ZAMI-911346 format. One line per 3 residues: number of its first residue (from 1); their letters; for each residue x, y, z of C-alpha. Coordinates in steps of 0.1 Angstrom, whole numbers, plus 2048, in hexadecimal, padded with zeros to 3 digits. Layout:
<recs>
NUM = A = X,Y,Z | ...;
</recs>
This chain:
<recs>
1 = MSE = 2CC,656,73A | 2D4,641,71F | 2F5,646,70D;
4 = KNS = 2E9,638,6EE | 2DE,64E,6CF | 2C8,63E,6B7;
7 = TPS = 2C2,643,694 | 2A3,65D,691 | 28F,650,673;
10 = WYW = 297,676,661 | 2BC,671,664 | 2C5,663,641;
13 = LYQ = 2B1,684,633 | 2CA,69E,647 | 2E6,68A,636;
16 = LYK = 2D5,69B,617 | 2D8,6C2,627 | 2F8,6B8,638;
19 = WPV = 313,6AF,61F | 307,6C4,602 | 2FA,6E4,616;
22 = YLP = 303,6E4,63F | 32B,6DD,635 | 330,6F5,615;
25 = LML = 31F,713,62B | 333,704,64A | 355,70A,634;
28 = VNS = 349,72C,62A | 341,732,64F | 35F,72C,65F;
31 = IVC = 377,73A,647 | 365,75D,63F | 361,75D,66D;
34 = AIL = 382,753,66E | 38F,76F,65A | 379,788,668;
37 = AAL = 382,77E,68A | 3A7,77E,685 | 3A7,79F,674;
40 = FAI = 390,7B1,68B | 3A5,7A5,6A6 | 3C4,7B4,696;
43 = IVS = 3B6,7D4,68E | 39D,7D9,6AB | 3A6,7C6,6C6;
46 = PRA = 3A3,79A,6D3 | 37F,7A2,6DD | 36D,7B0,6C0;
49 = GSF = 384,794,6AF | 36D,77D,6C7 | 351,78A,6BA;
52 = WGS = 356,774,69C | 35B,759,6AB | 339,758,6C0;
55 = MWA = 32A,766,69C | 339,743,68B | 32D,72D,6A5;
58 = KIT = 308,73B,6A4 | 304,734,67F | 313,712,684;
61 = CWL = 2F8,70E,69E | 2DC,71B,686 | 2E7,709,66B;
64 = TPV = 2E9,6E7,679 | 2CE,6F1,689 | 2D4,6EA,6AD;
67 = FVK = 2C2,700,6C7 | 2D1,705,6EA | 2BF,70F,709;
70 = VHG = 2D8,71E,723 | 2CC,71F,748 | 2D8,737,765;
73 = REN = 2EA,753,753 | 2E2,768,771 | 300,756,77E;
76 = VVK = 316,76A,76E | 320,78B,779 | 328,7A3,75F;
79 = GQS = 34B,7B1,75D | 358,793,772 | 371,778,767;
82 = YVV = 370,756,76D | 383,734,766 | 360,723,756;
85 = VAN = 369,6FE,757 | 34B,6E6,745 | 34B,6C4,736;
88 = HQT = 356,6BB,719 | 33B,6A5,702 | 346,6AC,6DC;
91 = GFD = 359,6C1,6C6 | 33A,6D3,6C8 | 33A,6E2,6E8;
94 = IFL = 351,6FD,6D7 | 32F,709,6C2 | 317,70D,6E1;
97 = LYA = 330,718,6FC | 33D,737,6E0 | 317,73D,6D2;
100 = HLG = 302,73C,6F1 | 318,742,716 | 319,766,70F;
103 = IDF = 339,770,71B | 35E,779,710 | 375,760,715;
106 = KWV = 396,74D,709 | 392,72B,6FF | 3B4,713,70F;
109 = MKK = 3B5,6F7,6F4 | 3CE,6DF,6E4 | 3EB,6EC,6D1;
112 = ELR = 3DE,6D6,6B8 | 3C1,6EB,6AD | 3DE,709,6A4;
115 = RIP = 3DF,6F9,680 | 3BB,6F6,675 | 3BD,70B,658;
118 = FIG = 3AF,72D,65C | 39C,728,682 | 3BE,720,691;
121 = YAS = 3D1,73F,689 | 3AF,74F,68D | 3AC,742,6AE;
124 = EKV = 3D3,750,6B9 | 3CC,773,6B0 | 3AC,779,6C7;
127 = GHI = 3C0,769,6E5 | 3B7,743,6E7 | 3D0,734,6FF;
130 = FID = 3DF,70D,6ED | 3EA,6F8,707 | 407,6DD,700;
133 = RTS = 3F3,6BD,70E | 416,6AC,70D | 42A,6C2,720;
136 = AVS = 42C,6CD,743 | 43F,6EA,73C | 42A,6F5,71F;
139 = AAH = 40E,6F3,72F | 418,703,74D | 424,71F,734;
142 = SLE = 401,720,726 | 3EE,722,747 | 402,742,754;
145 = EAQ = 3F8,751,72D | 3D8,749,73A | 3DB,75F,75C;
148 = RKL = 3E8,77F,743 | 3C7,77A,72F | 3B0,77C,747;
151 = ADG = 3AA,79F,74D | 38D,7B9,744 | 373,79F,74E;
154 = SSV = 37E,784,735 | 37C,761,743 | 38D,740,735;
157 = VMF = 37C,722,72C | 38A,6FE,737 | 37F,6DC,732;
160 = PEG = 392,6C9,753 | 388,6A9,740 | 3A1,6B1,726;
163 = TRS = 393,69E,70C | 370,692,6FD | 35A,67C,710;
166 = ATS = 33E,675,6F2 | 325,670,709 | 315,685,72B;
169 = KML = 32C,66E,743 | 34C,684,74C | 36E,676,74C;
172 = PFK = 386,67B,765 | 390,6A1,76B | 3B4,6AF,76C;
175 = RGA = 3BE,6C9,78A | 3C8,6E6,76E | 3AA,6F9,770;
178 = FKL = 3A5,6FB,795 | 3CB,704,797 | 3C8,723,783;
181 = ALE = 3A8,729,793 | 3BA,727,7B6 | 3DB,73C,7AB;
184 = LEL = 3C5,75A,79D | 3AC,75C,7B6 | 390,756,79D;
187 = PIL = 36B,74A,7A3 | 364,729,790 | 345,72C,777;
190 = PLT = 33A,707,774 | 32A,701,754 | 319,6E3,74A;
193 = IVN = 316,6DA,725 | 2F6,6C9,71F | 2ED,6AE,702;
196 = SWR = 30D,6B7,6EE | 312,695,6E6 | 2F3,68A,6D4;
199 = IKR = 2F9,6AC,6BA | 31E,69C,6AE | 31B,673,6B1;
202 = RGF = 337,660,6AD | 345,65D,68A | 353,677,66E;
205 = LNI = 33C,694,66B | 31F,684,67A | 30A,6A2,684;
208 = VPG = 2E9,6A5,68D | 2CA,6BC,692 | 2C1,6C0,6BE;
211 = RAA = 2C0,6CD,6DC | 2DB,6D7,6F3 | 2DD,6EC,710;
214 = LVI = 2F7,700,726 | 2F2,701,74B | 308,71B,75B;
217 = HAP = 30C,718,783 | 310,72D,79E | 334,739,7A0;
220 = VKT = 34A,723,7B6 | 35C,73C,7CF | 382,72D,7CF;
223 = CDY = 389,73D,7F1 | 375,723,7FD | 38F,70B,7F4;
226 = KDD = 3B2,71C,7F8 | 3CF,701,7F3 | 3B5,6E8,7E8;
229 = PSA = 3AF,6E2,7C4 | 3A9,6C0,7C6 | 38C,6C7,7DD;
232 = LMH = 382,6E9,7C6 | 381,6CE,7A8 | 36A,6B0,7B5;
235 = ATR = 355,6D0,7C5 | 34E,6DF,79D | 34B,6B8,792;
238 = EII = 330,6B2,7A7 | 31F,6D5,79D | 326,6CC,778;
241 = ESG = 317,6AE,777 | 2F6,6B9,785 | 2F1,6CC,76D;
244 = NKM = 2EA,6AE,757 | 2CF,6A2,770 | 2C2,6C2,774;
247 = EFA = 2B8,6C7,748 | 2AC,69F,750 | 297,6A8,76A;
250 = AKN = 289,6C4,755 | 281,6AE,734 | 26E,697,74C;
253 = RN = 25A,6B3,75B | 253,6BD,733;
</recs>
C-alpha cells in the first residue's frame, strides 16, 4: 500500500467549502455538543453525556464528509467490558471511534487535551481519563482510575502506540493497555482503524473527504496470557495489523 497521498483534482475546490463553511460549523458543533455533554453528565449520568460526544463525532463525519464501513460488529458482546486496543493514525481517529464503534467507552488521553476549551471540560465530566505521559506515578494513577470506571458494560479505549503514526504503518506498542487488561482479567478487543491518515493529512487543518473503515476483531482472552503482557501485546498487534490487509484485499476484489 502506498503511503503517499496524491492531491485529487477537486482538492482546491474543497477548500472553498472547508474554510468558510466546514470550520465555522465544526466550531459551533464542538461548542454546543461539549456544553450538552457536560450538562447531561452532571444532571443525568456520564453515559448520557457520552451520547452527545457520539453526536459530535457523527456530525463531524457528516460535515467532512467521511463515509465509514464497520466490519465485525458481531464480535462485540452487549454488556461486556473490554480494553479496546486500536492503532492510532491521526486525530480523526477520535471521530471515527466515537461515531461508529457503538459501545460505551472511556478514552485514556494525554493530559494536555484537558486544556482544550469546552471539549476538555466535557471530556472530564463524562469520565474520560487523562494521563501524564511524563510521569510514571501519574500514569499508574490514571490506570487505577480506568479500573474504577470499567463497570456496567463500559469499556476503555487505549492507543498503545502512544502517539499518531500518520500512516497505515504502526509504531511500536507500549505495554500499559495489556497490563491493565491482565490485572482486570478483561478481554482485549483489537480494532483496526483504516485510512484515517488519508482524511487527516499532514499540515494544519488539512482535512479532506474520504472513506474509512473500522475492523472490530474477535476479542482476545487475557486468561491465555497470564503474567505475560509482552506475549499478549505481540499477539494483539498482529491481529490489528491484519485488519489493514483485510480492507485492502476487499478493495482489490471490488
